C-alpha positions, 0 to 999 in steps of 0.5 A, spaced: 684 397 204 686 392 198 681 391 193 676 386 195 674 380 190 666 381 190 660 383 186 660 391 185 655 396 182 655 399 176 656 407 177 650 410 178 648 417 176 644 422 180 638 424 177 638 429 171 646 429 171 652 426 168 657 421 171 662 427 172 657 429 177 660 423 181 667 427 182 663 433 184 660 429 190 666 426 192 670 433 193 664 435 197 667 431 203 673 435 203 670 442 203 670 442 210 678 441 211 682 448 212 687 445 207 682 445 202 684 451 198 691 449 198 689 442 196 685 445 190 691 449 188 696 444 188 692 437 187 687 440 182 692 445 178 699 442 178 700 435 176 707 435 176 707 436 184 712 433 187 708 431 192 702 427 188 703 422 183 696 422 181 693 429 179 685 429 180 684 431 173 686 424 171 680 421 175 674 419 171 669 424 169 673 430 171 674 435 165 681 437 164 683 444 165 684 448 160 691 448 157 691 456 157 688 457 164 693 452 166 699 455 163 697 462 165 702 467 169 697 468 174 696 460 175 703 459 176 704 465 181 698 462 185 701 455 184 708 457 186 705 460 193 701 455 194 707 450 194 711 455 198 705 454 204 705 447 203 713 446 204 713 451 210 707 447 213 710 441 213 717 444 215 714 447 221 710 441 223 716 436 222 722 440 224 724 436 230 724 430 226 728 433 221 733 436 226 734 429 230 732 423 226 732 419 233 726 423 236 721 419 240 715 418 236 708 419 238 705 413 241 699 411 245 694 405 247 687 404 243 681 402 246 676 397 243 669 400 241 665 399 248 658 401 246 651 397 246 648 395 240 645 400 236 637 400 238 632 399 232 630 405 229 623 408 230 618 413 227 611 415 229 605 415 225 602 422 223 595 420 221 590 420 226 584 419 223 577 417 226 570 417 223 563 415 226 557 412 222 550 411 224 547 404 227 540 403 230 536 409 231 539 414 235 546 411 236 552 412 233 559 408 232 565 412 233 572 409 231 579 413 234 586 410 233 593 410 236 594 415 241 587 418 241 585 411 243 589 409 249 594 411 254 599 405 252 606 406 255 612 406 250 616 400 249 621 399 254 628 399 253 629 391 253 623 390 248 625 396 243 633 395 243 635 387 243 640 387 237 645 381 238 651 380 236 651 373 233 652 375 225 655 381 224 654 384 217 649 380 216 643 384 217 640 377 221 638 380 228 631 379 229 626 385 229 623 387 236 617 391 235 616 398 239 609 398 243 608 405 243 601 406 240 604 411 234 610 407 232 613 403 227 620 399 228 625 398 223 631 395 220 634 394 214 629 389 211 623 390 215 618 393 219 613 392 224 607 395 228 606 393 235 599 393 238 596 399 235 590 401 239 583 402 235 578 404 240 570 403 238 565 407 242 558 407 242 554 413 242 546 414 245 543 421 243 551 423 243 553 420 249 558 414 250 554 408 253 560 403 252 566 402 248 571 396 246 578 396 245 582 392 239 589 392 237 592 392 230 599 389 229 603 388 223 610 385 221 613 387 214 619 383 211 623 385 205 626 380 201 634 382 199 633 378 192 626 379 190 621 385 188 615 382 192 614 381 200 609 380 204 606 383 211 602 379 216 596 383 219 593 381 226 587 384 229 585 382 236 579 384 240 582 386 247 576 388 251 569 391 252 566 395 257 559 399 258 552 397 255 554 396 247 548 394 243 552 388 241 559 386 243 561 383 236 563 387 230 565 386 223 572 387 221 575 389 214 582 391 212 586 393 206 592 395 205 595 399 199 602 402 196 604 407 191 609 409 185 611 402 182 608 398 187 602 394 186 598 389 191 598 382 189 593 381 195 590 387 198 586 384 204 588 379 209 581 376 209 575 377 204 570 382 206 568 383 213 569 378 218 566 377 225 570 378 231 568 377 238 572 379 245 579 375 246 578 373 238 584 374 233 583 375 226 590 374 222 592 374 214 597 376 210 598 382 204 602 381 199 606 387 194 610 387 188 614 392 184 614 392 177 620 396 176 625 398 181 626 405 183 633 405 185 637 410 188 634 417 188 628 415 185 625 411 191 620 412 195 615 406 196 609 408 201 605 402 204 598 405 207 592 401 211 585 402 212 580 399 217 573 399 217 569 396 223 561 396 223 556 393 228 549 389 225 545 395 222 551 400 221 551 403 214 559 404 215 563 410 212 569 407 208 574 407 211 573 408 219 581 409 220 587 410 215 594 410 216 601 410 212 607 407 214 612 413 215 618 410 212 619 409 205 622 403 201 627 403 195 627 397 190 633 396 186 637 391 181 644 394 182 647 389 187 650 383 182 643 385 178 639 382 183 633 385 184 631 387 191 628 392 196 630 395 203 628 400 208 634 405 206 634 410 211 637 404 216 645 405 216 648 398 215 654 397 220 660 394 219 663 390 225 671 389 224 673 386 231 680 387 233 681 380 235 680 378 228 682 383 223 688 386 228 692 391 225 687 392 220 682 394 225 687 398 229 688 403 223 680 404 222 680 404 230 686 410 230 682 414 225 676 414 229 679 415 236 685 419 235 683 424 229 678 430 230 675 427 224 672 420 226 670 417 220 665 411 220 662 413 226 654 415 226 656 423 226 661 422 220 658 415 216 662 413 210 658 413 203 660 407 198 663 408 192 661 403 187 665 406 181 672 401 180 676 406 177 674 411 182 676 406 187 683 405 184 684 412 183 682 413 190 687 408 193 693 410 188 692 417 191 692 415 198 697 409 198 704 412 194 708 406 196 715 405 196 720 399 198 723 398 204 730 403 204 727 408 200 728 415 203 721 417 207 718 423 205 710 426 207 707 423 201 711 416 201 708 410 204 715 406 205 714 398 207 717 396 213 717 388 210 723 386 215 718 388 221 711 387 218 711 381 214 708 382 207 707 389 209 702 393 205 698 400 206 691 400 208 688 406 207 682 409 212 677 412 210 676 406 205 678 407 197 671 404 196 668 410 200 666 417 197 671 420 203 677 416 200 682 418 196 685 424 200 693 425 198 697 420 202 701 426 204 695 429 209 694 422 212 697 419 219 702 414 218 701 409 223 704 402 225 702 397 231 703 392 236 700 388 241 703 388 248 700 384 253 693 384 250 693 392 248 694 395 241 699 400 241 700 405 235 706 409 234 708 414 229 711 410 222 714 416 218 720 420 221 718 426 216 711 427 219 708 427 226 701 425 227 696 430 227 689 431 230 687 434 223 688 429 219 682 426 215 685 419 213 690 414 216 695 409 213 696 403 217 702 398 216 698 392 215 700 385 213 696 384 206 692 378 208 689 382 214 688 388 209 685 384 204 680 380 209 677 387 211 676 389 204 672 382 203 668 383 209 666 390 206 664 387 200 660 382 204 656 388 207 655 391 201 651 384 198 648 383 205 645 389 206 643 391 198 648 398 199 648 402 192 652 407 190 652 413 195 649 409 201 651 411 208 655 406 213 658 406 219 664 402 222 665 399 229 671 396 232 670 391 238 675 387 241 
């Protein structure tokens, strides 16, 4: 993917480490490859390799190997063996192509991603506290919450999912709350609690004589460009039954948060307010973060307390408590503008084939053809913010030569006469931790739109397509290559993606 012109983050260092650790994190993504040992021998320790233009030792933060170690006889022997194995490997896989340059090259049809919009994430509240307090002589009022309070059913699929395609990559979809009694629902910039039941039971001499049901709901909206946010709280008195001393209650509510977060407004209303059947109390609480807690230091938790009493009650404070099971991260690393997100929500980059054509086809080819479907839910990509590291990734994957050059497994030879303004579009992206695989290990593909279907074909005569490839290099017009990169840049801004944040890539029609 061509470099996009957009705001980038400065490099982030893992806690307790140095910027050099970034390279170690990068290499983790290659350790699952059967070729890793071979790559290490050649790429890490043989800068004059005929296969690689840029040795990994030239990467920022990577310490150069000791010169004596590099020149040791054992090292030379290891390098020689590795080079021989690599030559045999490519010779075996490419024998037919070398023997007969006119051998038919592999081709096939791509199928656009046809899966439903992603369901909103949910998480269950763990706390199920309850308490009782005395009222009039011989009587008590007990408060239970959540699954202990009612057998409310889970939300239907329709109410809990309901994402739209109106604004891909913008994070603008409306959050639909689950109605499960113990669940919060989330998107990247918000959470909501739908109808959490609070059951009030009045006891006389230890036996229940009546009860009432309240429902608590809330909606928290984070601001992508601020360190403060509000949460709307609503408590509705649904029903009562039996012989209560009084069917009117007095309700107080308090919110809180931890770490660098403080409450600007802790209660949606002042003190205890009267609540009668079918009535609703509502108001807002407000949070503020003084110091951003970006990256691995995130983890702001919001918590809640509710107190319900009758006339004459000596209340136990509070009657019920719970916490939001997901944490909030605030940072100032995206264009130096502070803001907050739920970081466990993975952003999705949507690149339709109809818009991004050969560029989108390259990414879809990797996901559908390879044993490494990078950018999917099972194998997400991770943002790499360091511009120098991005360029190093791009240079290692896309070793470009002009049309007419002799093809080798490493070289990406432009097909300018066939593809106007042909460029090398690498996937996974250079701006991802998974990027930077040497081009010799990538599938080289070109594409053609035939009767509404995208056809892929082997593009390098010396290198048949192989399922184990962890990267693809597409022959893509430069304007489409750049446009896809710019869309990734917009996603970074819109979703407040900092260094190492995971994201997925979806290619619809």
